[in-house]
C-alpha positions as CSV (number, residue, x, y, z in Angstrom):
1,M,172.5,102.5,32.1
2,A,169.9,100.7,35.1
3,K,168.9,97.0,34.3
4,T,165.3,97.0,32.6
5,S,162.7,94.0,32.9
6,A,159.9,93.5,31.2
7,G,156.7,91.6,32.4
8,V,153.0,90.8,33.2
9,L,150.4,90.9,35.3
10,L,147.5,88.9,34.7
11,Y,144.6,89.7,36.9
12,R,140.5,88.3,36.8
13,R,137.5,89.0,38.5
14,A,135.9,86.5,40.7
15,G,132.6,88.2,41.2
16,K,133.3,91.7,43.3
17,L,136.8,90.5,44.3
18,L,139.7,91.0,42.0
19,E,142.3,89.1,41.8
20,V,145.7,89.0,40.7
21,F,148.9,86.1,39.1
22,L,151.9,86.5,41.2
23,V,155.2,84.2,41.2
24,H,157.4,83.1,43.4
25,P,161.3,83.1,42.0
26,G,163.1,79.4,42.5
27,G,166.3,78.6,43.7
28,P,167.8,78.4,47.2
29,F,168.5,82.3,47.6
30,W,164.0,82.7,47.8
31,A,163.1,79.2,49.3
32,K,162.3,80.4,52.8
33,K,160.9,83.4,52.0
34,D,157.1,84.3,50.8
35,D,155.6,87.5,51.8
36,G,157.5,90.7,49.9
37,A,159.5,87.6,47.5
38,W,156.6,87.1,44.9
39,S,156.4,88.9,41.6
40,I,155.2,89.4,38.0
41,P,156.9,87.0,35.4
42,K,159.0,89.0,34.0
43,G,162.6,89.1,32.8
44,E,165.3,91.6,31.5
45,F,165.7,93.1,28.3
46,A,168.2,94.6,26.4
47,R,168.0,97.7,24.1
48,G,166.4,97.4,20.6
49,Q,164.7,95.0,22.1
50,D,161.0,95.0,22.0
51,P,159.6,94.9,25.7
52,V,156.0,94.1,25.4
53,E,157.4,91.1,23.1
54,V,160.0,90.2,25.9
55,A,157.3,90.6,28.3
56,K,155.2,87.9,26.6
57,R,157.7,85.5,26.5
58,E,159.0,85.6,29.5
59,F,155.3,85.0,30.7
60,E,155.3,81.9,28.5
61,E,158.6,80.7,29.5
62,E,158.0,81.2,33.4
63,T,154.5,79.3,33.7
64,G,154.1,77.4,30.4
65,F,151.4,79.0,29.3
66,P,151.2,81.5,26.2
67,L,149.7,85.2,26.7
68,K,146.3,85.8,25.4
69,G,144.5,89.3,25.3
70,K,145.1,92.7,25.1
71,L,147.8,94.2,27.1
72,Q,147.4,97.3,28.9
73,A,150.4,99.4,29.4
74,L,151.3,100.5,33.5
75,E,153.7,102.6,34.5
76,P,156.9,101.5,34.9
77,V,158.3,101.0,38.5
78,K,162.1,101.3,39.9
79,Q,162.8,98.3,42.1
80,A,165.0,98.6,45.5
81,G,167.8,97.8,43.5
82,G,167.9,100.1,40.7
83,K,166.2,98.0,37.8
84,I,163.0,99.3,35.7
85,V,160.3,97.2,35.6
86,Y,157.8,97.6,32.8
87,A,154.4,96.2,33.1
88,W,151.4,95.3,30.8
89,A,148.1,94.6,32.3
90,V,146.0,92.0,30.6
91,E,142.4,89.9,32.1
92,G,142.7,85.9,31.9
93,E,142.6,82.9,33.4
94,I,145.3,80.4,34.1
95,D,146.1,77.5,36.5
96,A,147.9,78.7,39.1
97,S,149.3,74.4,40.0
98,A,149.9,73.5,36.8
99,I,153.2,76.2,35.7
100,R,156.0,74.8,34.0
101,S,158.9,76.9,34.4
102,N,162.3,76.9,32.4
103,T,165.3,76.5,34.7
104,F,168.1,77.6,35.4
105,S,171.8,76.4,36.8
106,I,174.3,78.4,39.5
107,E,176.7,76.5,42.1
108,W,174.9,74.9,44.8
109,P,176.0,75.0,48.0
110,P,178.6,77.9,47.2
111,H,182.3,77.2,46.8
112,S,181.3,73.3,46.5
113,G,182.1,73.3,42.7
114,K,178.7,71.2,42.0
115,T,176.4,72.7,40.0
116,Q,172.3,72.1,40.3
117,E,169.7,73.1,38.4
118,F,166.6,75.2,39.5
119,P,162.8,76.3,38.5
120,E,163.0,80.2,37.3
121,V,159.6,80.2,39.2
122,D,159.1,77.5,42.3
123,R,155.1,78.5,42.3
124,A,152.7,80.8,41.5
125,S,149.4,81.7,43.1
126,W,146.1,84.1,42.1
127,F,145.8,86.8,45.4
128,D,143.2,89.7,46.2
129,L,144.2,92.8,46.1
130,D,145.2,92.8,50.0
131,T,147.1,89.2,50.3
132,A,149.2,90.6,47.0
133,G,150.3,93.5,48.4
134,R,151.8,91.7,50.8
135,K,153.2,89.1,48.5
136,F,154.5,91.2,46.1
137,L,158.5,92.6,45.9
138,K,157.4,96.0,48.0
139,S,158.6,97.7,44.5
140,Q,156.5,96.7,42.4
141,V,153.0,97.7,44.9
142,P,152.7,100.3,42.1
143,L,151.6,98.5,40.0
144,L,148.5,97.1,41.9
145,E,147.2,100.9,42.5
146,Q,147.9,101.4,39.0
147,L,145.7,98.5,38.2
148,Q,143.4,98.9,40.0
149,E,142.9,102.6,38.8
150,K,142.9,101.5,35.1
151,L,139.9,99.0,36.1
152,L,138.3,101.9,37.7
153,E,138.3,104.5,34.8
154,G,136.9,101.5,32.6
155,A,133.7,101.0,34.7
């Protein structure tokens, strides 16, 4: 069975410009990657867990901000590794420079016997849709397209 994640695509309107909030994964594997590395705040969930609650919890764990607003379901997307990402869009505003992420521990450097702690998310930013399309993991780009469609329907 494929792994599943749940997350939130936060967006805001800056005049006529639409911006989305993305996070960059922390840790040594992602340190020098930028374009194609960013994601929505998200986390894995197991069968029996409520994906909406997981998405809200992961958003707060990865940013330090509680999620507010009405969530709109987006169609799940399949990442290159096979993981299915369930996502919800919500309009909101947070200070990307003020995020506080939870941490994880790994052996680093590899085979050193030393364990180091890293933030799950090392930075966050607001991007216009064109820039977000470059920054996003390619398999999550359809979430941007779905967001645009949903907002056009509501216009």
